[in-house]
Backbone of each chain as nested JSON, in Angstrom:
{
  "chains": [
    {"id": "A", "residues": [
      {"number": 1, "name": "MET", "atoms": {"N": [6.363, 6.796, -4.94], "CA": [7.822, 8.175, -5.247], "C": [7.905, 7.906, -6.909]}},
      {"number": 2, "name": "ILE", "atoms": {"N": [8.175, 9.509, -7.294], "CA": [8.213, 9.238, -8.225], "C": [9.632, 9.748, -8.602]}},
      {"number": 3, "name": "LEU", "atoms": {"N": [9.964, 9.85, -9.878], "CA": [11.592, 10.382, -10.552], "C": [11.202, 11.35, -11.284]}},
      {"number": 4, "name": "GLY", "atoms": {"N": [12.541, 12.415, -10.678], "CA": [12.18, 13.602, -11.785], "C": [13.64, 14.579, -11.689]}},
      {"number": 5, "name": "LYS", "atoms": {"N": [13.509, 15.49, -11.913], "CA": [14.556, 16.328, -12.124], "C": [14.193, 17.725, -11.82]}},
      {"number": 6, "name": "VAL", "atoms": {"N": [15.348, 18.247, -10.841], "CA": [15.068, 19.531, -10.542], "C": [15.543, 20.843, -11.406]}},
      {"number": 7, "name": "ILE", "atoms": {"N": [14.435, 21.345, -12.056], "CA": [14.822, 22.261, -12.864], "C": [14.705, 23.949, -12.463]}},
      {"number": 8, "name": "GLY", "atoms": {"N": [14.24, 24.043, -11.208], "CA": [14.166, 25.268, -10.748], "C": [13.803, 25.439, -9.531]}},
      {"number": 9, "name": "THR", "atoms": {"N": [13.067, 26.67, -9.116], "CA": [13.377, 27.015, -7.549], "C": [12.554, 28.011, -7.502]}},
      {"number": 10, "name": "VAL", "atoms": {"N": [11.563, 27.91, -6.838], "CA": [10.418, 29.307, -6.286], "C": [10.464, 30.098, -5.031]}},
      {"number": 11, "name": "TRP", "atoms": {"N": [10.291, 31.392, -5.394], "CA": [10.748, 32.465, -4.301], "C": [8.977, 33.305, -3.398]}},
      {"number": 12, "name": "SER", "atoms": {"N": [8.979, 32.561, -2.473], "CA": [7.506, 33.183, -2.636], "C": [7.822, 34.011, -1.406]}},
      {"number": 13, "name": "THR", "atoms": {"N": [7.172, 35.628, -1.298], "CA": [6.973, 36.032, 0.226], "C": [6.402, 35.96, 0.884]}},
      {"number": 14, "name": "LYS", "atoms": {"N": [4.889, 35.998, 0.541], "CA": [3.782, 35.878, 1.155], "C": [3.05, 34.667, 1.199]}},
      {"number": 15, "name": "LYS", "atoms": {"N": [2.852, 33.804, 1.773], "CA": [2.509, 32.479, 2.572], "C": [2.68, 32.101, 3.481]}},
      {"number": 16, "name": "ASP", "atoms": {"N": [1.616, 31.05, 3.53], "CA": [1.541, 30.098, 4.595], "C": [2.325, 30.143, 5.764]}},
      {"number": 17, "name": "GLU", "atoms": {"N": [1.86, 30.939, 6.783], "CA": [3.488, 31.104, 8.174], "C": [4.041, 29.808, 8.523]}},
      {"number": 18, "name": "ASN", "atoms": {"N": [3.109, 28.902, 8.415], "CA": [4.017, 27.583, 8.421], "C": [4.833, 26.857, 7.212]}},
      {"number": 19, "name": "LEU", "atoms": {"N": [5.194, 27.878, 6.27], "CA": [5.902, 27.276, 5.244], "C": [7.37, 28.267, 5.078]}},
      {"number": 20, "name": "VAL", "atoms": {"N": [7.343, 29.139, 6.414], "CA": [8.598, 29.974, 6.027], "C": [9.845, 29.1, 6.216]}},
      {"number": 21, "name": "GLY", "atoms": {"N": [10.978, 29.294, 5.234], "CA": [11.957, 28.652, 6.104], "C": [11.641, 27.366, 4.943]}},
      {"number": 22, "name": "ALA", "atoms": {"N": [10.61, 27.119, 4.003], "CA": [10.82, 26.108, 3.669], "C": [11.334, 26.457, 1.779]}},
      {"number": 23, "name": "LYS", "atoms": {"N": [12.233, 25.367, 1.212], "CA": [13.071, 25.628, 0.436], "C": [11.954, 24.694, -0.888]}},
      {"number": 24, "name": "PHE", "atoms": {"N": [11.197, 26.091, -1.841], "CA": [10.645, 25.335, -2.838], "C": [11.101, 25.181, -4.045]}},
      {"number": 25, "name": "LEU", "atoms": {"N": [11.179, 23.59, -4.326], "CA": [12.164, 23.338, -5.99], "C": [10.951, 22.892, -7.023]}},
      {"number": 26, "name": "ILE", "atoms": {"N": [11.271, 23.252, -8.155], "CA": [10.665, 23.097, -9.123], "C": [11.048, 21.691, -9.721]}},
      {"number": 27, "name": "VAL", "atoms": {"N": [9.831, 20.475, -9.861], "CA": [10.545, 19.162, -10.29], "C": [9.784, 18.7, -11.501]}},
      {"number": 28, "name": "ARG", "atoms": {"N": [10.198, 18.504, -12.616], "CA": [9.469, 18.0, -13.377], "C": [9.854, 16.492, -13.576]}},
      {"number": 29, "name": "GLN", "atoms": {"N": [8.96, 16.194, -14.064], "CA": [8.516, 14.524, -13.79], "C": [9.575, 13.553, -14.847]}},
      {"number": 30, "name": "LEU", "atoms": {"N": [10.415, 12.468, -15.064], "CA": [10.945, 11.718, -15.793], "C": [10.223, 10.312, -15.864]}},
      {"number": 31, "name": "ASN", "atoms": {"N": [10.378, 10.017, -17.048], "CA": [10.388, 8.509, -17.819], "C": [11.83, 7.57, -16.779]}},
      {"number": 32, "name": "LEU", "atoms": {"N": [11.57, 6.728, -16.949], "CA": [12.646, 5.727, -16.533], "C": [13.933, 5.845, -17.399]}},
      {"number": 33, "name": "ASP", "atoms": {"N": [14.345, 6.262, -18.953], "CA": [15.234, 7.1, -19.532], "C": [15.72, 7.876, -19.149]}},
      {"number": 34, "name": "TYR", "atoms": {"N": [14.739, 8.661, -18.213], "CA": [15.389, 9.939, -17.924], "C": [14.806, 10.891, -19.284]}},
      {"number": 35, "name": "THR", "atoms": {"N": [14.087, 10.645, -20.119], "CA": [13.101, 11.273, -20.789], "C": [11.831, 11.833, -20.056]}},
      {"number": 36, "name": "PRO", "atoms": {"N": [12.076, 13.448, -20.509], "CA": [11.35, 14.417, -18.871], "C": [9.68, 14.144, -19.701]}},
      {"number": 37, "name": "LYS", "atoms": {"N": [8.638, 13.719, -18.317], "CA": [7.731, 14.196, -19.341], "C": [6.848, 15.536, -18.959]}},
      {"number": 38, "name": "GLU", "atoms": {"N": [5.686, 15.522, -19.092], "CA": [4.736, 16.274, -18.99], "C": [4.459, 17.525, -18.11]}},
      {"number": 39, "name": "SER", "atoms": {"N": [4.335, 16.288, -16.842], "CA": [3.826, 17.42, -15.556], "C": [5.075, 17.699, -14.726]}},
      {"number": 40, "name": "THR", "atoms": {"N": [5.131, 18.988, -13.853], "CA": [5.904, 19.161, -13.347], "C": [5.055, 19.761, -12.009]}},
      {"number": 41, "name": "VAL", "atoms": {"N": [5.897, 19.737, -10.265], "CA": [5.238, 19.101, -9.227], "C": [6.206, 20.569, -8.36]}},
      {"number": 42, "name": "ILE", "atoms": {"N": [5.7, 20.979, -7.666], "CA": [6.168, 22.521, -6.643], "C": [6.517, 21.23, -5.612]}},
      {"number": 43, "name": "ALA", "atoms": {"N": [8.171, 21.566, -4.933], "CA": [8.257, 19.983, -3.498], "C": [9.021, 20.864, -2.784]}},
      {"number": 44, "name": "VAL", "atoms": {"N": [9.155, 20.438, -1.985], "CA": [9.48, 20.752, -0.551], "C": [10.894, 20.338, -0.52]}},
      {"number": 45, "name": "ASP", "atoms": {"N": [12.102, 20.548, -0.511], "CA": [13.682, 20.004, -0.347], "C": [13.165, 19.569, 0.776]}},
      {"number": 46, "name": "SER", "atoms": {"N": [14.007, 18.301, 1.25], "CA": [14.27, 17.517, 2.589], "C": [16.141, 17.237, 2.637]}},
      {"number": 47, "name": "VAL", "atoms": {"N": [16.128, 16.796, 1.593], "CA": [17.434, 16.546, 1.24], "C": [18.74, 17.31, 1.192]}},
      {"number": 48, "name": "GLY", "atoms": {"N": [18.693, 18.57, 0.601], "CA": [19.658, 19.508, 0.111], "C": [20.065, 19.611, -1.175]}},
      {"number": 49, "name": "ALA", "atoms": {"N": [18.742, 19.093, -2.463], "CA": [18.781, 18.97, -3.724], "C": [19.31, 20.204, -4.227]}},
      {"number": 50, "name": "GLY", "atoms": {"N": [19.723, 20.459, -5.616], "CA": [19.953, 21.124, -6.252], "C": [19.414, 21.328, -7.886]}},
      {"number": 51, "name": "VAL", "atoms": {"N": [19.273, 22.14, -8.643], "CA": [18.672, 22.338, -9.375], "C": [19.96, 21.334, -11.09]}},
      {"number": 52, "name": "GLY", "atoms": {"N": [19.514, 20.534, -10.855], "CA": [20.042, 19.745, -12.507], "C": [20.161, 18.397, -11.603]}},
      {"number": 53, "name": "GLU", "atoms": {"N": [19.413, 18.197, -10.524], "CA": [19.73, 16.481, -10.034], "C": [18.263, 15.861, -9.999]}},
      {"number": 54, "name": "VAL", "atoms": {"N": [19.218, 14.823, -9.887], "CA": [17.433, 13.551, -10.264], "C": [17.319, 13.07, -8.96]}},
      {"number": 55, "name": "VAL", "atoms": {"N": [15.778, 13.685, -8.785], "CA": [15.443, 13.106, -7.1], "C": [14.123, 12.269, -7.173]}},
      {"number": 56, "name": "LEU", "atoms": {"N": [13.843, 11.49, -6.42], "CA": [12.759, 11.212, -5.935], "C": [11.762, 11.924, -4.944]}},
      {"number": 57, "name": "VAL", "atoms": {"N": [10.396, 11.916, -5.333], "CA": [9.396, 12.695, -4.46], "C": [8.421, 11.999, -4.055]}},
      {"number": 58, "name": "ALA", "atoms": {"N": [8.177, 11.912, -2.533], "CA": [7.205, 11.639, -2.25], "C": [5.749, 12.498, -2.463]}},
      {"number": 59, "name": "GLN", "atoms": {"N": [4.691, 12.328, -2.525], "CA": [3.542, 12.996, -2.651], "C": [2.636, 12.546, -1.999]}},
      {"number": 60, "name": "GLY", "atoms": {"N": [1.54, 13.801, -1.318], "CA": [0.351, 13.103, -0.923], "C": [0.664, 13.437, 0.312]}},
      {"number": 61, "name": "SER", "atoms": {"N": [-0.232, 12.774, 1.235], "CA": [-0.194, 12.986, 2.964], "C": [1.304, 12.45, 3.466]}},
      {"number": 62, "name": "SER", "atoms": {"N": [1.62, 11.282, 2.633], "CA": [3.384, 11.523, 2.943], "C": [4.39, 12.184, 3.137]}},
      {"number": 63, "name": "ALA", "atoms": {"N": [4.143, 13.344, 2.078], "CA": [4.569, 14.156, 2.167], "C": [4.891, 15.35, 3.869]}},
      {"number": 64, "name": "ARG", "atoms": {"N": [4.26, 14.73, 4.422], "CA": [4.0, 15.523, 5.945], "C": [4.82, 14.673, 6.852]}},
      {"number": 65, "name": "GLN", "atoms": {"N": [5.748, 13.92, 6.204], "CA": [6.061, 12.295, 7.49], "C": [7.537, 12.733, 7.648]}},
      {"number": 66, "name": "THR", "atoms": {"N": [7.93, 14.162, 7.683], "CA": [9.401, 14.582, 8.09], "C": [9.388, 15.787, 9.032]}},
      {"number": 67, "name": "ASN", "atoms": {"N": [10.358, 15.89, 9.478], "CA": [10.259, 16.906, 10.641], "C": [9.389, 18.263, 10.55]}},
      {"number": 68, "name": "PHE", "atoms": {"N": [10.792, 18.578, 9.575], "CA": [10.026, 20.051, 8.703], "C": [8.484, 20.284, 8.302]}},
      {"number": 69, "name": "THR", "atoms": {"N": [7.698, 19.126, 7.567], "CA": [6.633, 19.411, 7.355], "C": [5.634, 18.544, 7.711]}},
      {"number": 70, "name": "ARG", "atoms": {"N": [5.987, 18.483, 9.236], "CA": [4.915, 17.618, 9.448], "C": [3.545, 18.296, 10.081]}},
      {"number": 71, "name": "ASN", "atoms": {"N": [2.398, 18.49, 10.103], "CA": [1.751, 19.193, 10.08], "C": [1.266, 20.37, 9.492]}},
      {"number": 72, "name": "LYS", "atoms": {"N": [2.19, 20.662, 8.004], "CA": [2.135, 21.825, 7.452], "C": [1.337, 21.301, 5.852]}},
      {"number": 73, "name": "PRO", "atoms": {"N": [1.21, 22.613, 5.358], "CA": [0.022, 22.264, 4.157], "C": [0.939, 22.444, 2.757]}},
      {"number": 74, "name": "VAL", "atoms": {"N": [1.468, 20.918, 2.922], "CA": [2.2, 20.87, 2.037], "C": [2.444, 18.937, 1.654]}},
      {"number": 75, "name": "ASP", "atoms": {"N": [2.006, 18.591, -0.135], "CA": [2.024, 17.952, -0.324], "C": [2.871, 16.925, -1.461]}},
      {"number": 76, "name": "ALA", "atoms": {"N": [3.715, 17.878, -1.529], "CA": [5.23, 16.755, -1.605], "C": [6.614, 17.509, -1.321]}},
      {"number": 77, "name": "VAL", "atoms": {"N": [7.219, 16.305, -1.11], "CA": [8.487, 16.549, -0.694], "C": [9.505, 15.784, -1.411]}},
      {"number": 78, "name": "ILE", "atoms": {"N": [10.819, 16.006, -1.721], "CA": [11.328, 15.332, -2.115], "C": [12.691, 14.788, -0.79]}},
      {"number": 79, "name": "MET", "atoms": {"N": [12.618, 13.756, -1.265], "CA": [13.091, 12.475, -0.442], "C": [14.659, 12.054, -0.488]}},
      {"number": 80, "name": "ALA", "atoms": {"N": [15.012, 11.544, -1.538], "CA": [16.182, 11.218, -2.225], "C": [16.886, 11.603, -2.942]}},
      {"number": 81, "name": "ILE", "atoms": {"N": [17.921, 11.667, -3.399], "CA": [18.859, 12.27, -4.733], "C": [18.856, 10.636, -5.135]}},
      {"number": 82, "name": "VAL", "atoms": {"N": [19.028, 10.158, -6.342], "CA": [19.275, 9.295, -7.19], "C": [20.722, 9.485, -7.676]}},
      {"number": 83, "name": "ASP", "atoms": {"N": [21.76, 8.486, -7.139], "CA": [22.594, 8.402, -7.815], "C": [22.612, 7.427, -8.896]}},
      {"number": 84, "name": "LYS", "atoms": {"N": [22.172, 6.473, -8.857], "CA": [22.29, 4.976, -9.969], "C": [20.554, 4.63, -10.237]}},
      {"number": 85, "name": "LEU", "atoms": {"N": [20.289, 3.882, -11.132], "CA": [19.207, 3.284, -11.652], "C": [19.164, 2.351, -12.589]}},
      {"number": 86, "name": "ASP", "atoms": {"N": [18.898, 1.167, -11.711], "CA": [19.08, -0.046, -12.472], "C": [17.713, -0.937, -13.539]}},
      {"number": 87, "name": "ILE", "atoms": {"N": [17.363, -0.495, -14.23], "CA": [16.543, -1.156, -14.997], "C": [16.662, -2.708, -15.506]}},
      {"number": 88, "name": "ALA", "atoms": {"N": [16.266, -3.675, -14.526], "CA": [16.716, -4.941, -14.947], "C": [15.754, -5.789, -15.483]}},
      {"number": 89, "name": "ILE", "atoms": {"N": [14.353, -5.492, -15.504], "CA": [13.861, -6.195, -16.431], "C": [13.271, -5.005, -17.845]}},
      {"number": 90, "name": "LYS", "atoms": {"N": [13.737, -4.932, -19.047], "CA": [13.06, -4.157, -19.953], "C": [11.882, -4.615, -20.72]}},
      {"number": 91, "name": "GLU", "atoms": {"N": [10.625, -3.886, -21.06], "CA": [9.672, -4.645, -21.803], "C": [9.98, -3.605, -23.118]}}
    ]},
    {"id": "B", "residues": [
      {"number": 1, "name": "MET", "atoms": {"N": [-4.136, -1.597, -1.496], "CA": [-2.936, -2.227, -1.656], "C": [-3.336, -2.949, -2.719]}},
      {"number": 2, "name": "TYR", "atoms": {"N": [-1.829, -3.146, -4.202], "CA": [-1.693, -2.836, -5.651], "C": [-0.933, -3.88, -6.03]}},
      {"number": 3, "name": "LEU", "atoms": {"N": [-1.343, -4.945, -7.088], "CA": [0.155, -5.379, -7.855], "C": [0.446, -4.967, -8.285]}},
      {"number": 4, "name": "GLY", "atoms": {"N": [2.28, -5.666, -8.349], "CA": [3.208, -4.903, -9.082], "C": [4.521, -5.7, -9.498]}},
      {"number": 5, "name": "LYS", "atoms": {"N": [5.497, -5.643, -10.064], "CA": [6.383, -6.423, -10.604], "C": [7.282, -5.514, -10.134]}},
      {"number": 6, "name": "ILE", "atoms": {"N": [8.857, -5.923, -9.807], "CA": [10.039, -5.223, -9.702], "C": [10.411, -5.271, -11.069]}},
      {"number": 7, "name": "ILE", "atoms": {"N": [11.355, -4.425, -11.733], "CA": [11.785, -4.344, -12.982], "C": [12.992, -3.388, -12.663]}},
      {"number": 8, "name": "GLY", "atoms": {"N": [13.214, -3.123, -11.526], "CA": [14.66, -2.839, -10.965], "C": [15.347, -2.088, -10.054]}},
      {"number": 9, "name": "THR", "atoms": {"N": [16.203, -1.556, -9.474], "CA": [16.468, -0.759, -8.255], "C": [17.198, 0.648, -8.126]}},
      {"number": 10, "name": "ILE", "atoms": {"N": [17.173, 1.037, -7.392], "CA": [17.049, 2.808, -7.406], "C": [18.278, 2.475, -6.29]}},
      {"number": 11, "name": "TRP", "atoms": {"N": [19.512, 3.442, -6.77], "CA": [20.734, 3.868, -5.739], "C": [20.464, 4.946, -5.321]}},
      {"number": 12, "name": "ALA", "atoms": {"N": [20.706, 5.605, -3.82], "CA": [20.281, 6.843, -3.42], "C": [21.246, 7.328, -2.034]}},
      {"number": 13, "name": "THR", "atoms": {"N": [22.545, 7.607, -2.68], "CA": [23.177, 7.611, -1.216], "C": [22.283, 8.511, -0.123]}},
      {"number": 14, "name": "ARG", "atoms": {"N": [22.338, 9.519, -0.738], "CA": [21.375, 10.994, 0.07], "C": [19.76, 11.109, 0.2]}},
      {"number": 15, "name": "LYS", "atoms": {"N": [19.301, 10.66, 1.216], "CA": [17.762, 9.812, 1.104], "C": [17.263, 10.664, 2.463]}},
      {"number": 16, "name": "TYR", "atoms": {"N": [16.181, 11.058, 3.099], "CA": [15.977, 11.213, 4.324], "C": [16.15, 10.549, 5.539]}},
      {"number": 17, "name": "GLU", "atoms": {"N": [16.79, 11.318, 6.211], "CA": [17.519, 10.259, 7.567], "C": [16.842, 9.101, 7.728]}},
      {"number": 18, "name": "SER", "atoms": {"N": [15.899, 8.844, 8.178], "CA": [14.87, 7.832, 8.641], "C": [14.575, 6.47, 7.912]}},
      {"number": 19, "name": "ILE", "atoms": {"N": [14.848, 6.859, 6.491], "CA": [14.851, 6.025, 5.745], "C": [16.05, 5.023, 5.085]}},
      {"number": 20, "name": "THR", "atoms": {"N": [17.26, 5.536, 5.807], "CA": [18.703, 5.312, 5.962], "C": [18.592, 3.74, 5.599]}},
      {"number": 21, "name": "GLY", "atoms": {"N": [19.261, 3.119, 4.643], "CA": [19.456, 1.268, 4.836], "C": [17.977, 0.465, 4.519]}},
      {"number": 22, "name": "TYR", "atoms": {"N": [17.001, 1.321, 4.013], "CA": [16.139, 0.826, 3.311], "C": [16.602, 0.706, 1.45]}},
      {"number": 23, "name": "LYS", "atoms": {"N": [16.062, -0.377, 0.967], "CA": [16.382, -0.093, 0.065], "C": [15.053, -0.185, -1.078]}},
      {"number": 24, "name": "MET", "atoms": {"N": [15.12, 0.764, -2.188], "CA": [14.165, 0.984, -3.241], "C": [14.219, 0.587, -4.544]}},
      {"number": 25, "name": "GLN", "atoms": {"N": [13.095, -0.134, -4.861], "CA": [12.821, -0.673, -5.603], "C": [11.59, 0.333, -6.834]}},
      {"number": 26, "name": "LEU", "atoms": {"N": [12.25, -0.35, -8.113], "CA": [11.247, 0.006, -9.312], "C": [10.173, -0.769, -9.454]}},
      {"number": 27, "name": "VAL", "atoms": {"N": [8.968, -0.208, -9.565], "CA": [7.393, -1.067, -9.482], "C": [6.964, -1.028, -11.042]}},
      {"number": 28, "name": "GLN", "atoms": {"N": [6.454, -1.603, -11.817], "CA": [5.426, -1.474, -12.499], "C": [4.112, -2.157, -12.02]}},
      {"number": 29, "name": "PRO", "atoms": {"N": [3.226, -1.306, -11.849], "CA": [2.235, -1.557, -11.643], "C": [1.63, -2.359, -12.611]}},
      {"number": 30, "name": "LEU", "atoms": {"N": [0.277, -3.636, -12.008], "CA": [-0.375, -4.462, -13.009], "C": [-1.259, -4.859, -12.35]}},
      {"number": 31, "name": "ASN", "atoms": {"N": [-2.39, -5.448, -13.04], "CA": [-3.803, -5.3, -12.602], "C": [-3.851, -7.028, -12.514]}},
      {"number": 32, "name": "GLY", "atoms": {"N": [-5.086, -6.998, -12.305], "CA": [-5.586, -8.865, -11.677], "C": [-5.071, -9.75, -13.078]}},
      {"number": 33, "name": "GLU", "atoms": {"N": [-4.956, -9.288, -13.885], "CA": [-4.376, -10.353, -15.35], "C": [-2.944, -10.307, -15.504]}},
      {"number": 34, "name": "LEU", "atoms": {"N": [-2.321, -9.858, -14.319], "CA": [-0.577, -9.151, -14.694], "C": [-0.264, -8.561, -16.011]}},
      {"number": 35, "name": "GLN", "atoms": {"N": [-1.227, -7.499, -16.4], "CA": [-1.042, -6.661, -17.249], "C": [-0.288, -5.621, -16.865]}},
      {"number": 36, "name": "LYS", "atoms": {"N": [0.375, -4.726, -17.422], "CA": [0.498, -3.637, -17.398], "C": [-0.584, -2.369, -16.563]}},
      {"number": 37, "name": "VAL", "atoms": {"N": [-0.193, -1.851, -15.885], "CA": [-1.212, -0.316, -15.554], "C": [-0.446, 0.74, -15.501]}},
      {"number": 38, "name": "SER", "atoms": {"N": [-0.289, 2.068, -16.221], "CA": [0.305, 2.961, -15.735], "C": [1.695, 3.011, -15.354]}},
      {"number": 39, "name": "SER", "atoms": {"N": [2.218, 3.891, -15.698], "CA": [3.957, 4.381, -15.61], "C": [4.57, 3.606, -13.929]}},
      {"number": 40, "name": "PRO", "atoms": {"N": [5.515, 2.984, -14.274], "CA": [6.287, 2.64, -12.925], "C": [6.305, 3.462, -11.948]}},
      {"number": 41, "name": "ILE", "atoms": {"N": [6.467, 2.892, -10.303], "CA": [6.779, 3.823, -9.88], "C": [7.782, 3.789, -8.953]}},
      {"number": 42, "name": "ILE", "atoms": {"N": [8.102, 4.682, -7.661], "CA": [9.504, 3.906, -6.858], "C": [9.113, 3.078, -5.709]}},
      {"number": 43, "name": "ALA", "atoms": {"N": [8.661, 2.212, -4.984], "CA": [8.937, 2.127, -3.956], "C": [9.848, 1.084, -2.519]}},
      {"number": 44, "name": "LEU", "atoms": {"N": [9.722, 1.743, -1.829], "CA": [10.624, 1.261, -0.434], "C": [10.247, -0.19, -0.039]}},
      {"number": 45, "name": "ASP", "atoms": {"N": [11.331, -0.93, -0.289], "CA": [11.063, -2.71, 0.04], "C": [11.418, -3.143, 1.832]}},
      {"number": 46, "name": "THR", "atoms": {"N": [10.368, -3.067, 2.246], "CA": [10.507, -3.764, 3.431], "C": [10.45, -5.439, 3.833]}},
      {"number": 47, "name": "ILE", "atoms": {"N": [10.925, -6.102, 2.667], "CA": [10.607, -7.769, 2.782], "C": [12.086, -8.369, 2.022]}},
      {"number": 48, "name": "GLY", "atoms": {"N": [12.876, -7.31, 1.301], "CA": [13.58, -8.074, 0.801], "C": [13.028, -8.525, -0.976]}},
      {"number": 49, "name": "ALA", "atoms": {"N": [12.494, -8.281, -1.546], "CA": [12.338, -8.484, -2.835], "C": [13.22, -8.226, -3.746]}},
      {"number": 50, "name": "GLY", "atoms": {"N": [12.988, -8.813, -5.307], "CA": [14.004, -8.543, -6.172], "C": [13.818, -8.637, -7.439]}},
      {"number": 51, "name": "PRO", "atoms": {"N": [14.324, -8.271, -8.577], "CA": [13.918, -7.806, -9.624], "C": [13.129, -9.295, -10.188]}},
      {"number": 52, "name": "GLY", "atoms": {"N": [12.189, -8.812, -11.021], "CA": [11.459, -10.06, -11.391], "C": [10.218, -10.324, -10.722]}},
      {"number": 53, "name": "GLU", "atoms": {"N": [9.964, -10.18, -9.22], "CA": [9.125, -10.899, -8.543], "C": [8.164, -9.968, -8.507]}},
      {"number": 54, "name": "ILE", "atoms": {"N": [7.272, -10.8, -8.926], "CA": [5.277, -10.281, -8.442], "C": [5.211, -9.979, -7.323]}},
      {"number": 55, "name": "ILE", "atoms": {"N": [4.773, -8.174, -6.457], "CA": [4.606, -8.28, -4.923], "C": [3.56, -7.562, -4.626]}},
      {"number": 56, "name": "TYR", "atoms": {"N": [3.074, -6.946, -3.695], "CA": [2.01, -6.395, -3.954], "C": [2.761, -5.011, -2.625]}},
      {"number": 57, "name": "TYR", "atoms": {"N": [1.995, -3.958, -3.117], "CA": [2.496, -2.921, -2.307], "C": [1.448, -2.009, -2.021]}},
      {"number": 58, "name": "VAL", "atoms": {"N": [1.677, -1.226, -0.893], "CA": [0.93, -0.1, 0.165], "C": [0.946, 1.36, -0.566]}},
      {"number": 59, "name": "THR", "atoms": {"N": [-0.15, 1.995, -0.861], "CA": [0.43, 3.675, -0.762], "C": [0.434, 4.559, 0.029]}},
      {"number": 60, "name": "ALA", "atoms": {"N": [0.377, 5.745, -0.149], "CA": [-0.386, 6.781, 0.82], "C": [0.586, 6.914, 1.975]}},
      {"number": 61, "name": "SER", "atoms": {"N": [0.313, 7.538, 3.15], "CA": [0.899, 7.538, 4.43], "C": [0.701, 6.37, 4.874]}},
      {"number": 62, "name": "GLU", "atoms": {"N": [0.228, 5.05, 4.597], "CA": [-0.03, 4.013, 5.271], "C": [1.577, 3.414, 4.87]}},
      {"number": 63, "name": "ALA", "atoms": {"N": [2.176, 3.848, 4.066], "CA": [3.276, 3.076, 3.454], "C": [4.545, 2.889, 4.164]}},
      {"number": 64, "name": "VAL", "atoms": {"N": [4.267, 3.995, 5.604], "CA": [4.946, 4.574, 6.321], "C": [5.051, 3.782, 7.39]}},
      {"number": 65, "name": "ILE", "atoms": {"N": [3.471, 2.695, 7.973], "CA": [3.437, 1.536, 8.744], "C": [4.144, 0.589, 8.957]}},
      {"number": 66, "name": "PRO", "atoms": {"N": [4.806, 0.131, 7.417], "CA": [5.632, -1.498, 7.381], "C": [6.761, -0.608, 8.13]}},
      {"number": 67, "name": "LEU", "atoms": {"N": [7.376, 0.438, 8.452], "CA": [8.603, 0.278, 8.355], "C": [8.7, 0.441, 9.985]}},
      {"number": 68, "name": "ASP", "atoms": {"N": [10.231, 0.548, 10.185], "CA": [10.743, 0.467, 11.827], "C": [10.183, 1.808, 12.208]}},
      {"number": 69, "name": "VAL", "atoms": {"N": [10.387, 2.928, 11.614], "CA": [10.224, 4.72, 12.322], "C": [8.962, 5.203, 12.511]}},
      {"number": 70, "name": "ASP", "atoms": {"N": [9.362, 6.455, 12.956], "CA": [7.963, 6.528, 13.414], "C": [7.203, 7.474, 12.191]}},
      {"number": 71, "name": "MET", "atoms": {"N": [8.219, 7.988, 11.587], "CA": [8.065, 9.261, 10.281], "C": [8.872, 8.858, 8.74]}},
      {"number": 72, "name": "ALA", "atoms": {"N": [8.544, 8.824, 8.137], "CA": [9.304, 8.866, 6.894], "C": [8.715, 9.689, 5.674]}},
      {"number": 73, "name": "PRO", "atoms": {"N": [9.146, 10.301, 5.113], "CA": [8.715, 10.585, 3.75], "C": [8.361, 9.497, 2.224]}},
      {"number": 74, "name": "VAL", "atoms": {"N": [7.673, 8.617, 2.534], "CA": [7.549, 7.312, 1.717], "C": [5.94, 7.006, 1.33]}},
      {"number": 75, "name": "ASP", "atoms": {"N": [5.487, 7.38, 0.283], "CA": [3.927, 6.81, -0.393], "C": [4.039, 5.622, -1.452]}},
      {"number": 76, "name": "ALA", "atoms": {"N": [5.02, 4.548, -1.253], "CA": [4.732, 3.417, -1.347], "C": [5.979, 2.405, -0.531]}},
      {"number": 77, "name": "SER", "atoms": {"N": [5.495, 1.28, -0.331], "CA": [6.064, -0.099, 0.469], "C": [5.8, -1.118, 0.227]}},
      {"number": 78, "name": "ILE", "atoms": {"N": [6.953, -1.636, -0.504], "CA": [6.589, -3.574, -0.944], "C": [6.073, -4.125, 0.431]}},
      {"number": 79, "name": "VAL", "atoms": {"N": [4.932, -4.706, 0.535], "CA": [4.752, -5.664, 2.082], "C": [4.702, -6.934, 1.277]}},
      {"number": 80, "name": "GLY", "atoms": {"N": [5.105, -7.254, 0.476], "CA": [4.399, -8.561, 0.403], "C": [5.186, -9.327, -1.348]}},
      {"number": 81, "name": "ILE", "atoms": {"N": [5.364, -10.529, -1.141], "CA": [5.46, -11.369, -2.873], "C": [4.502, -12.375, -2.554]}},
      {"number": 82, "name": "VAL", "atoms": {"N": [3.968, -12.358, -4.026], "CA": [3.372, -12.912, -4.436], "C": [3.549, -14.257, -4.763]}},
      {"number": 83, "name": "ASP", "atoms": {"N": [2.885, -15.346, -4.251], "CA": [3.303, -16.836, -4.537], "C": [2.568, -17.073, -5.655]}},
      {"number": 84, "name": "SER", "atoms": {"N": [1.494, -17.288, -5.618], "CA": [0.638, -17.423, -6.695], "C": [-0.95, -16.228, -6.806]}},
      {"number": 85, "name": "ILE", "atoms": {"N": [-1.659, -16.325, -7.466], "CA": [-3.092, -15.853, -8.01], "C": [-3.797, -16.394, -8.661]}},
      {"number": 86, "name": "TYR", "atoms": {"N": [-4.998, -16.192, -7.946], "CA": [-6.045, -16.75, -9.545], "C": [-7.018, -16.088, -9.841]}},
      {"number": 87, "name": "VAL", "atoms": {"N": [-7.322, -15.356, -10.576], "CA": [-8.416, -14.799, -11.141], "C": [-9.283, -15.281, -11.943]}},
      {"number": 88, "name": "GLU", "atoms": {"N": [-10.478, -15.364, -11.334], "CA": [-11.897, -15.571, -12.295], "C": [-11.687, -15.45, -13.707]}},
      {"number": 89, "name": "LYS", "atoms": {"N": [-11.916, -15.707, -14.913], "CA": [-12.187, -15.272, -16.176], "C": [-13.121, -14.7, -16.535]}},
      {"number": 90, "name": "LYS", "atoms": {"N": [-13.084, -13.839, -17.084], "CA": [-14.129, -12.615, -17.775], "C": [-15.001, -13.704, -18.38]}}
    ]}
  ]
}
């Protein structure tokens, strides 16, 4: 999974019919010190995340492993909201 | 499967229901010489590994197989702790 921050929402009316009802969020990838990386990803929300929250995103075929996204054209899903991140080994 | 080192832990109270109870660890991917490659990822811990340990992990949808549940949105799972490793010198 990757660490990211929700920075926005995507609305779309015309889309694959399997995706009706999905909540799409724009997630900016973060480094472990919470500084933003360049890349962003559009992910389907499965935990009720909102803008500004730090989340974990599962990518690839694993993104289809939720009740909602099963067999749907989805390759990124938000599956956790981060409370705390403890880096024990700094290099 | 890939080699990695656990460098920390992540707490998330709110997570997808089927993975409640599983610990998530920060993993720094390593190569055969135990040098860092690419940036850290987050992996689900299925064996009880801790920070500082060298482990190996599976990625993609195979990461769901070691879990006790049928479906879980997980793309990396720690499946073993490395006791020793031998790599032929180049």
